[in-house]
N, C-alpha and C positions, 0 to 999 in steps of 0.2 A: 411479475415473478417467471420464474423457469418453468419450462413444462416438463423438465427432469432437475433433478440436485444436482449442483453444483460437485463438478470431481473435485477432490481430498483426499488427503494422506494424513493418517493419525500415526501419532511418534509416541513412547511412553506408554508410561502406567496407565491401565484403566483409571484407577481412585485417584490419582493425582488433579491439582486444581487444571481447570482448560486453558490453555495459551490460546488464541486465535490469530494468525497470521494472514496479513491480507498483502495482495501481490500490487504491482505498477502495471499501469498502463502499457503494454504490449510485451508483456513478461507472464510468468505461469509460475505456478506453487514452489518449483524450483529455485526461485528468487533466494527463498528462505533455507536453504541445504544445511547450510553453515550452524543457522541459529537451528534448526529442528534437532540435529546431529547434538547442539551443547546442551540444550534446556532439556530435550526429553530425558534424562536424569533425576530433572524436579518436579515437572509438568507433564500433562497431557497434550500434545502439542497437534493443532487442528491446522493443516496447512489448505488453501483449497485454489481454486483457476477460478477467475472472473467469469462470468457469461460472456461468451464469445470468444474465449481465451483460451490456451491449453488444451484439456480432454472436456471443457464445459461444452454444454450446448449454447451456437446462437442463436439468441431472441429475434425475431425478426419486429419491428414497429419503434417507437420512440424509449431512451433511456434515462432515466435519471437518475441521482446519485441516491434517490429513495428507495428506486428497484433494485440498483446495485444492495443496498444494505437489508431489501428484505429478503434477496438472495441467501445472504449470511445466514440471518436469523430461521428463514426455513432452513435451513442445513442443520443449524444447530440443533433446532425444533425436531427434527429427524433424527440425529444423535443422540435424543433424549439431554443433551445438555440445560442446564439452568444457568448460573453464572459462570463467568469467565472473564478472564483476561483478553484484549488487545493489540494490538499491534500490529501498522497499517503503512507502507510506503509509497506517496503519493497519492494518486488514488486510492489505495487499501488505508490512507492515513483520512482523507476525505470522508471514509465509510466511517471511521472510528468516531471522526465526530458525529457523523448522524446517530451513529449508536449511543453517544455519551448524551444527545439531546434529546431521543424520542424511545429509546430503551436501558436508560441508567440503572433501572433497577438490578438490570442482569451484570452490569458490566462492574467490573471490581478492580480494575486499570486500566488506564487508556495511554497507548506508548503511538506519538503523532512522527514520521520519520521523513523528512523531505517531502511537507504539503505545504497546504496552503490553506483557507476560510473562503477566498477567491482567486483563483489560476490565474497566472497573467494573460492578459489581450482575449478577453472572451469572443470576441469577434473573430479570433482567428481561428480558433477551434472547430467550425463547423467547416469552413473551408478546406482546413484539414483533412477532416471528414469526409468531404467530397472528392479529394484528393486520392486518399488511400480505398476507398469504391469504385475510383476508378480507375487506379494502377495500382492497388496492393501497395506494402508498406516497404518493401525495398528502397523507394527513394529517400526513406528515412535513414535508411542504414549510416551513409555516410558520416551525418550530421550528430548521431550517437555518442561517438568519440569528442569528450568536452561534455557534453550534455547528460548523457548516464555517466561517462565516469573519465578519468583526466584524461589527458595524452600519454604521463606520464607511467599510469594504470595501465594505457595499453600495450606498451611499451615494453613494460615490465612481466606481463599474464598477460598473454596476448590470445591463450589460450581458456579464459576464463573470461576475456572480452569478447572472445570467439563465440563461447556457450551462451553467456547473454545477448547477442545480435541474432543467433541462431533464432531464440525465443522472438524474437520480432520478425522474423521473415517467417516464423511457424502461427503468429497469428493473423486467423482469418482476418480479410480486410473488414466483415459487417461489422463482429464483433470488436475491431480496434474502433474503426468510425461509430460508432453507435456509444462505445465511453467515452470518444471525444465529444459530443453531443451530451450527455451528460455532465462532465467537464466544466463545456459552455454557460450552462446556466445556474454552477453552483457557486451560493454565495452565506454563508453563516457567519460573517462579520459581525454582523449585530446582534448574533444570539453566544457570542462565545461566553457572554458574563453567566448563562444559565448552566453552564455546565460545571457540572460538583466532582464529577469523578477522578480520581487521584490520576494527574498526567502528566509526563515525561513528554517532553517536545525533544526533536535531535535533528539537527542540520546538517548538510554536506556544506563546509566552509568555501569549497570554490564551484557551486551549482550557478548554475544561471537558467535550470527552469524553475526553481522553487530559489530564487536568493533567500541568503543568510537573512535581511531584513522581514522578507514576507514570511520565513517559517517561523519566525520568533514572534512577529506578530499574531501568532495563536498563542506561544506561554504567554506573552504580553494579555489575553483578552479573555487567559482562564485563571481565574483567583489560586492562587498555590500553585500553578503550573512549576515544574522543572525546565531547565532548558541545556540542552547541551550543544556544543559547536563539533566535528569531527573535523580536523586538521586536512589539508590536504587530499578532499575525498569531492564527487560531484552528487549526481541526482542519487542513485543506484547505491546510496553510503550503505548500505546493510551487506550488500557484498563487495566493495571495495573496501572498508573497512569490519570485514566480521568479528572479530576477536573483541577489536572496541562498541563495536553498535551492541554486540551479545554481552557482554559486561555491563553497560551502561544499563540494558533492558533488564538485567537478572537483579541487579542492585535495586533498581524500582520496584520490582514485583515482592523480589525479599523483604523489601519496607514497605510494603503495604498488603502484606497476605496475612 
């Protein structure tokens, strides 16, 4: 657990159903600015920074996905939230899978975006973590165009692309690296069938980080899960195609509220 609560922002009516939004590795809660603005008419939207990201504290020592999930539950306990909807991107989506497996009575719906039941090339994550601890995150910046968002998006929306890259630059190296360590050992492929929460899975059609078949495998493993691919988008699909993603999420929440 963190020594202090996760940094968070709440939008929307106090008595509305709660929707929790979990960000990706190397980003912060502002990844979901568009979703918070659009969905706070009907939901109490809670956004948070992962431990060691944004304005949340860095926690020294080994980190697992269960730890990151525990942080979220501790925050919601502090806020007095019982049941909630959850949507998360990448690592945020993996946290959602952990919630569905280990805190299902509290979870009303789950939306998993550009994520995986096991992320690609597990041995590469400790290598990346070590390099970030030694050098910081700047060396990752050039490769994020294409990985995080398409080349066309970067050319057409340079300010938004720059805003997302600034999140990565501002992520503390130890926070980023510890999350890489959690990704390296995450694997719930053989437990997806246990999930009974109404689930929506969203993929970026051109995402090289969590390719479409990897994301679709989540939906295939969860009985009754819906799957939606968003054309011409990469990994941070919620920022690259905010209206499309928000619309699909809203439909899922309304159908299961």
